C-alpha positions in Angstrom: -75.9 -45.3 3.7 -78.0 -46.0 6.8 -75.6 -46.0 9.7 -76.2 -42.6 11.3 -77.9 -41.7 14.5 -80.2 -39.1 12.9 -80.3 -37.2 16.2 -82.2 -34.3 14.7 -85.1 -36.6 13.9 -86.0 -37.0 17.6 -88.1 -38.4 19.1 -88.7 -41.0 16.4 -85.0 -41.7 15.9 -84.8 -42.9 19.5 -87.0 -45.9 18.7 -86.0 -46.7 15.1 -83.6 -45.5 12.5 -85.0 -42.7 10.2 -84.6 -45.0 7.2 -87.3 -47.3 8.6 -89.9 -44.6 9.1 -93.1 -45.1 7.1 -93.9 -42.3 4.7 -97.1 -42.3 2.7 -97.5 -46.0 3.4 -94.0 -47.1 2.5 -90.8 -47.6 4.6 -88.3 -45.1 3.3 -85.4 -47.4 2.6 -87.7 -50.1 1.2 -89.1 -47.6 -1.4 -85.6 -46.8 -2.6 -84.6 -50.5 -2.8 -87.7 -51.3 -4.9 -87.0 -48.3 -7.2 -83.4 -49.6 -7.7 -84.6 -53.1 -8.4 -87.3 -51.8 -10.8 -84.5 -50.0 -12.7 -82.6 -53.3 -13.1 -80.1 -52.8 -10.3 -80.0 -55.8 -8.0 -76.5 -55.7 -6.4 -77.4 -53.5 -3.4 -75.4 -52.9 -0.2 -76.7 -51.2 2.9 -74.1 -49.8 5.4 -75.7 -49.9 8.9 -74.6 -49.0 12.4 -77.2 -47.4 14.7 -79.8 -50.1 15.6 -78.3 -52.3 12.9 -80.4 -55.3 14.0 -83.5 -53.5 12.7 -82.2 -53.6 9.1 -81.3 -57.3 8.9 -84.8 -58.3 7.6 -84.0 -56.5 4.4 -81.5 -59.1 3.4 -84.2 -61.8 3.4 -86.9 -59.6 1.9 -84.9 -58.0 -0.9 -81.6 -60.0 -1.2 -79.5 -56.9 -0.3 -76.1 -57.3 1.4 -75.4 -55.8 4.8 -72.2 -54.0 5.7 -71.7 -53.2 9.4 -70.2 -49.8 10.4 -69.0 -50.2 14.0 -67.7 -46.6 14.1 -71.0 -44.9 13.3 -70.9 -42.8 16.5 -67.3 -41.8 16.0 -66.9 -41.1 12.3 -69.0 -39.4 9.7 -70.3 -41.0 6.5 -66.9 -41.1 4.7 -66.2 -44.2 6.8 -69.3 -45.9 5.4 -67.9 -45.3 2.0 -64.5 -46.6 3.1 -66.1 -49.8 4.4 -67.8 -50.4 1.0 -64.7 -49.5 -1.1 -64.3 -53.0 -2.4 -67.8 -52.9 -3.9 -67.6 -49.5 -5.6 -67.5 -49.3 -9.3 -70.3 -47.9 -11.5 -72.2 -47.2 -8.4 -75.1 -45.2 -7.0 -74.5 -43.9 -3.5 -77.8 -43.1 -1.8 -78.9 -41.7 1.5 -81.4 -43.9 3.2 -83.6 -41.0 4.2 -84.4 -39.6 0.7 -87.8 -40.0 -0.8 -88.1 -39.9 -4.6 -91.6 -39.2 -5.9 -90.6 -40.9 -9.2 -87.9 -43.4 -9.9 -84.6 -41.5 -10.4 -82.5 -44.6 -11.2 -81.7 -46.1 -14.6 -79.6 -49.1 -15.5 -77.2 -47.1 -17.8 -75.5 -43.9 -16.8 -72.6 -42.4 -18.8 -71.0 -39.9 -16.5 -70.6 -39.3 -12.8 -73.1 -36.8 -11.3 -74.5 -35.4 -8.1 -78.3 -34.7 -7.9 -79.1 -31.0 -7.4 -82.2 -29.2 -6.4 -83.1 -25.5 -6.4 -84.0 -24.0 -3.1 -85.5 -20.7 -2.2 -84.2 -18.8 0.8 -81.5 -19.7 3.3 -80.5 -23.4 3.5 -78.1 -25.5 5.6 -77.4 -27.6 2.4 -74.2 -27.1 0.3 -74.5 -25.0 -2.8 -72.7 -25.9 -6.0 -70.8 -23.8 -8.5 -70.9 -25.2 -12.1 -68.8 -24.5 -15.1 -70.2 -23.9 -18.6 -70.4 -27.7 -19.1 -72.3 -28.4 -15.9 -69.3 -29.8 -14.0 -69.2 -29.1 -10.3 -66.1 -26.9 -9.7 -66.9 -25.8 -6.1 -69.3 -26.4 -3.3 -70.0 -24.1 -0.3 -72.0 -24.1 2.9 -75.1 -22.1 3.9 -76.4 -21.8 0.3 -79.1 -19.3 -0.5 -81.5 -19.1 -3.5 -79.5 -21.5 -5.6 -78.9 -25.1 -6.5 -77.8 -27.3 -3.7 -76.4 -30.9 -3.4 -79.5 -32.8 -2.6 -80.1 -36.5 -3.0 -78.2 -39.4 -4.6 -74.9 -39.5 -6.5 -73.6 -41.7 -9.3 -69.9 -42.6 -9.5 -68.4 -44.3 -12.5 -65.4 -46.7 -12.0 -62.8 -44.0 -12.6 -64.3 -41.7 -10.0 -64.8 -44.5 -7.5 -61.2 -45.6 -7.8 -59.8 -42.1 -7.6 -62.0 -41.0 -4.7 -60.9 -44.0 -2.6 -57.3 -43.2 -3.3 -57.8 -39.7 -2.1 -59.7 -40.9 1.0 -56.9 -43.2 1.9 -54.5 -40.3 2.0 -56.5 -38.5 4.7 -58.2 -41.4 6.3 -56.1 -41.3 9.5 -56.4 -37.5 10.0 -58.4 -36.4 13.0 -60.4 -33.9 10.9 -61.5 -36.7 8.5 -63.4 -38.5 11.2 -65.8 -35.6 11.6 -66.6 -34.6 8.0 -69.0 -35.8 5.3 -67.6 -37.4 2.2 -68.5 -34.2 0.3 -65.9 -32.2 2.2 -63.2 -34.7 1.0 -64.5 -34.2 -2.5 -64.1 -30.5 -2.0 -60.5 -30.9 -0.9 -59.5 -32.9 -3.9 -62.0 -31.6 -6.5 -59.4 -30.4 -8.9 -57.6 -33.8 -8.9 -60.6 -36.0 -9.2 -62.4 -37.0 -12.4 -65.3 -34.7 -13.3 -68.5 -34.8 -11.3 -71.4 -33.2 -13.1 -74.7 -31.7 -11.9 -77.9 -33.5 -12.6 -80.7 -31.0 -11.8 -84.1 -32.3 -10.6 -87.4 -30.5 -10.2 -88.2 -29.4 -6.7 -91.0 -31.9 -6.2 -88.9 -35.0 -7.1 -86.4 -35.4 -4.2 -87.3 -34.9 -0.6 -85.2 -35.3 2.6 -86.6 -35.2 6.1 -84.1 -33.8 8.6 -86.7 -33.3 11.3 -90.1 -34.6 12.3 -91.5 -31.3 11.3 -90.2 -31.8 7.7 -91.8 -35.2 7.6 -95.2 -33.9 8.9 -95.3 -31.1 6.3 -94.8 -33.7 3.5 -97.1 -36.5 5.0 -99.6 -35.1 7.5 -100.7 -38.7 8.3 -97.5 -39.1 10.2 -99.0 -36.9 12.9 -101.0 -39.9 14.1 -99.7 -43.0 12.4 -96.0 -43.3 13.3 -96.3 -46.1 15.9 -94.2 -44.2 18.4 -94.3 -45.3 22.0 -92.7 -42.0 23.1 -95.6 -40.1 21.4 -98.1 -42.3 23.2 -96.4 -41.7 26.5 -96.6 -37.9 26.1 -100.2 -38.0 25.0 -101.2 -40.2 27.9 -99.7 -37.9 30.5 -100.7 -34.6 28.9 -104.1 -35.8 27.7 -103.5 -34.6 24.1 -103.3 -35.9 20.5 -100.0 -36.3 18.6 -101.1 -33.6 16.1 -101.1 -31.1 19.0 -97.4 -31.5 19.6 -94.8 -29.5 17.7 -91.4 -27.8 17.9 -89.4 -30.9 18.8 -85.8 -29.9 19.6 -83.0 -32.2 20.8 -81.2 -30.9 23.9 -77.5 -31.4 24.2 -76.8 -35.1 24.1 -75.9 -36.6 27.5 -73.7 -39.7 27.9 -76.6 -41.9 29.0 -80.1 -40.4 28.5 -81.5 -38.6 25.4 -83.6 -35.5 26.0 -85.7 -33.3 23.8 -88.2 -30.5 24.3 -91.5 -30.0 22.6 -94.4 -27.5 22.7 -98.0 -28.1 23.6 -100.6 -25.2 23.6 -97.8 -22.7 23.9 -96.1 -24.4 26.8 -92.7 -26.0 26.7 -91.9 -29.5 28.1 -88.9 -31.8 28.2 -89.0 -35.6 27.7 -86.2 -37.8 29.0 -85.7 -41.0 27.0 -83.6 -43.6 28.8 -81.4 -45.7 26.6 -80.9 -49.4 26.9 -77.5 -48.7 28.3 -79.0 -46.5 31.1 -81.4 -49.3 32.0 -78.5 -51.6 32.6 -76.9 -49.3 35.2 -79.7 -47.4 36.9 -82.2 -48.9 39.4 -85.3 -47.1 38.2 -87.5 -48.1 41.1 -85.0 -46.5 43.5 -84.7 -43.4 41.3 -88.5 -43.2 41.2 -88.6 -43.3 45.0 -86.1 -40.4 45.3 -87.8 -38.4 42.5 -91.1 -38.7 44.4 -89.4 -37.7 47.6 -87.9 -34.5 46.2 -91.1 -33.6 44.3 -93.6 -33.9 47.2 -91.3 -32.0 49.5 -91.0 -29.0 47.1 -87.5 -29.6 45.7 -88.6 -30.2 42.1 -91.4 -28.0 40.9 -91.3 -29.0 37.3 -91.6 -32.8 37.5 -94.8 -34.2 36.0 -94.4 -38.0 35.5 -91.8 -40.8 35.5 -92.1 -44.4 34.6 -90.6 -46.5 37.4 -89.8 -49.4 35.0 -88.1 -47.9 31.9 -87.2 -44.5 33.4 -88.8 -42.1 30.8 -89.8 -38.8 32.3 -91.8 -35.7 31.5 -91.2 -32.3 33.1 -92.1 -28.7 32.5 -89.1 -27.1 30.7 -87.4 -24.4 32.7 -84.4 -22.3 31.6 -81.6 -22.8 34.0 -78.0 -22.0 34.7 -75.4 -24.2 36.2 -74.2 -23.6 39.8 -71.4 -21.1 40.0 -69.0 -22.6 42.6 -67.1 -19.4 42.8 -70.2 -17.5 43.9 -70.7 -17.6 47.7 -74.4 -16.7 47.5 -75.2 -19.5 45.1 -73.2 -22.0 47.2 -75.1 -21.0 50.3 -78.4 -21.6 48.5 -77.2 -25.0 47.2 -75.9 -26.1 50.6 -79.1 -25.0 52.3 -81.2 -27.1 49.8 -79.0 -30.1 50.5 -79.3 -29.6 54.2 -83.1 -29.4 54.0 -83.1 -32.5 51.8 -81.0 -34.6 54.2 -83.0 -33.5 57.2 -86.2 -34.9 55.9 -87.8 -37.6 58.1 -88.1 -40.4 55.5 -87.5 -44.1 55.4 -84.7 -44.9 52.9 -82.4 -47.8 53.4 -80.1 -48.8 50.5 -76.5 -49.1 49.7 -74.5 -47.6 46.8 -71.2 -49.4 46.5 -69.0 -47.1 44.3 -66.4 -49.8 43.5 -69.1 -52.3 42.5 -70.8 -49.7 40.2 -67.6 -48.7 38.6 -66.7 -52.3 37.8 -70.1 -52.9 36.4 -69.7 -49.9 34.1 -66.3 -51.1 33.1 -67.6 -54.5 32.1 -70.4 -52.9 30.0 -67.9 -50.7 28.2 -64.6 -52.7 28.2 -65.3 -56.2 29.4 -65.2 -59.5 27.5 -68.8 -59.0 26.2 -68.8 -55.2 26.1 -72.0 -54.0 24.6 -71.7 -50.2 24.4 -68.0 -49.4 23.8 -68.7 -47.6 20.5 -71.7 -45.5 21.6 -70.1 -44.3 24.9 -66.5 -44.1 24.0 -65.9 -40.9 26.0 -67.5 -42.3 29.1 -65.5 -45.5 28.6 -62.2 -43.6 28.9 -63.3 -42.1 32.2 -64.4 -45.4 33.5 -61.0 -46.8 32.8 -59.5 -44.2 35.0 -62.1 -44.7 37.7 -61.5 -48.5 37.7 -57.7 -47.9 38.1 -58.4 -45.7 41.2 -61.0 -48.2 42.6 -58.5 -51.1 42.2 -55.3 -49.3 43.5 -56.8 -47.2 46.3 -60.1 -48.8 47.1 -63.5 -47.1 47.5 -65.9 -47.4 50.4 -69.6 -48.0 49.9 -72.0 -45.3 50.8 -74.9 -46.4 53.0 -77.9 -44.0 53.0 -80.3 -44.6 55.9 -82.2 -42.9 58.6 -81.9 -44.3 62.1 
């Protein structure tokens, strides 16, 4: 399974899927594929979604088959399993971001199992309760000092058949869209064939949820991850990649991706503009306005913006949204706008609202829509805007100074 966004793995996941990150000299998913092939397993399917085009080379290199998951931004990984249902039998189901220090695969397996690993302390992984025969009889969240579900699973034909039957019963439920396949397993555990625990030593299976996890396992990743974003940061702040830490994703917007990071005890924010944003925003015009508000004291945290692609670095500052019910805050905001619009500057361009809405609509809903899956929520809003633009008409806004 390699369809997900891996948003917690920012900033590297903005440039490539986590499965394609190089760890100790090997691409994560390539290492797993080679381990499967070395175990005599050659019928391999990869379910892809996010940046799917970056995985296509694997079909030529290893002879694997590609399954496209177009709903990767809307549904959790149970949909990847659903898409592969015709290929499930005696099957390993693997997460593409696992790293196995030794080959965990064998050509012959005689019972269905889930890999388990013991953790110390609090964990975000799911714990497992076993009966006297090692069968998993319950799983639970936020496990602590126990065995957790960690790594690959093996389903025999009976389990695969029964699980798909259960998944089909709840497939259309709204809740199913959001959950991992393990939660569906929990729901029907008593009715499914047995799934046993296979316990591995702590140093056999690794999973990298964040860049910090990866760096702790492979320190060379601090300088050798071929990240343009990292190079951008280092060029502006005059530092080395190893000096950067505490990467945290900010709430995802509908167009740009943002994350914070620390350097020498100071917090910064990086704005990464998506390919979608570059289709709808005039970056040179935005740069002109950004420069205007910065040099005139309206933006004290701005450090740098690229006027071509739109990436930007600023000092991070805690903020609160404007309270429109607070007269004092409204007065401050209006005075700022008044000062901004009274500047003696030369700006002369037009923003035609109807044209921009129609352009957005074509990107999201047109004949050759490119981003309908990624920006589904925005797409619904644009449908409404387009209706209003067509029925009632919108005027263009000309901004100029005489």
